[in-house]
C-alpha positions, 0 to 999 in steps of 0.5 A, a space after each residue: 309732646 316729645 321733642 326727639 333729637 335728631 342724627 344730624 341736630 346731633 352732628 350740627 352741635 358737635 360740629 359748632 362745639 368742635 369750631 368753639 373750641 379749635 376752630 379760632 384762627 390765630 391771630 396772623 401778623 399785622 405787618 407795620 408800614 413800612 416794618 420788617 417781616 418776622 422771617 426778615 426780622 428773626 434771619 437779621 437777629 441769628 446773622 448778627 448772633 449774640 452779645 452784638 451790639 446793635 440798633 433797633 427802631 420800631 415804628 409807632 402805630 401812626 406810623 412814625 418811626 421812635 429813636 433807634 434804641 442801641 441795645 447787647 443782644 443777649 439771647 435770642 428765641 424761635 419767637 424772640 429776641 432779648 436785648 440789653 438796653 446800652 447805656 454807658 453813662 447809666 452804667 457809668 454811675 451804676 458803678 460808682 454807687 451800687 445802692 442807687 438806682 436809678 430808673 430813669 435813662 434807659 437800662 435793664 432788656 427788651 424783648 421783640 417779638 418778631 410777631 409784633 410787626 413793629 420792627 423797621 430795622 437792625 443795624 449792628 452798631 459802626 463802633 466794630 468798623 471805626 475800632 477796625 480803622 485804629 492803627 494800634 501803632 500810633 497809640 504806641 508812640 504816643 504812648 511811648 512819647 509820654 511821661 508818667 504821671 502826665 494829663 492824658 485825655 484817653 478814648 477807649 471801647 468799653 465791650 462790657 459796657 456796650 459803648 466808647 469811654 472818653 476819659 480825663 486824668 494821667 498816666 501813671 504806668 506805662 510797660 511799651 514791651 507789653 504795650 500795656 499801661 495804667 491811666 487815673 481818670 477822673 473826669 468820664 463820659 462827661 461825668 467827674 467822679 468824686 472818687 479817680 478810677 484806676 483803668 489798665 489798659 493792653 492794647 493788645 486785648 483791649 481797643 484804644 482810640 485815641 490818647 493824647 496829652 491834655 493842652 
């Protein structure tokens, strides 16, 4: 006996196909306990803006907190932001030997997707606040008192590397009228350099936090 398909059967089959093709619901964000909402993460990132250094803390699946990671925001998209990992010591070593690829010690970029629901906090790095508190006139007084070739300790903020540079070396040149000076450093962030590097600093543009004589 030949089976005939009713209009009702055809309609039900069509609905089934339509649900199969288009009826899947978008996966909802699963926030980990203590995590910021995707909307909050997006708001914070946009308020801080690009080229700013931030500390991002994530939450593991078991609820434990990762150690905060320092990144420089290099891109902000509609569904994620990209951070370049800040590792000053790694950057210094790479500058010294461009042919060497450093796998350990962190580096590269990370994409943080808002919908992942695993970000506990995003805070702008406090270096900028520390920098704002330093009195440039104090540094000028120290610079004026220093003699050329005198051994010095210096701390300054390297905006390119996104962190503090602590160096030991000697004063090569100074121009107190223009507030500029040149130093040669043989030890940088506890890294002993094979060849000393020369750094030109301008107190009107660069951020020098400390300058003193090696005793």
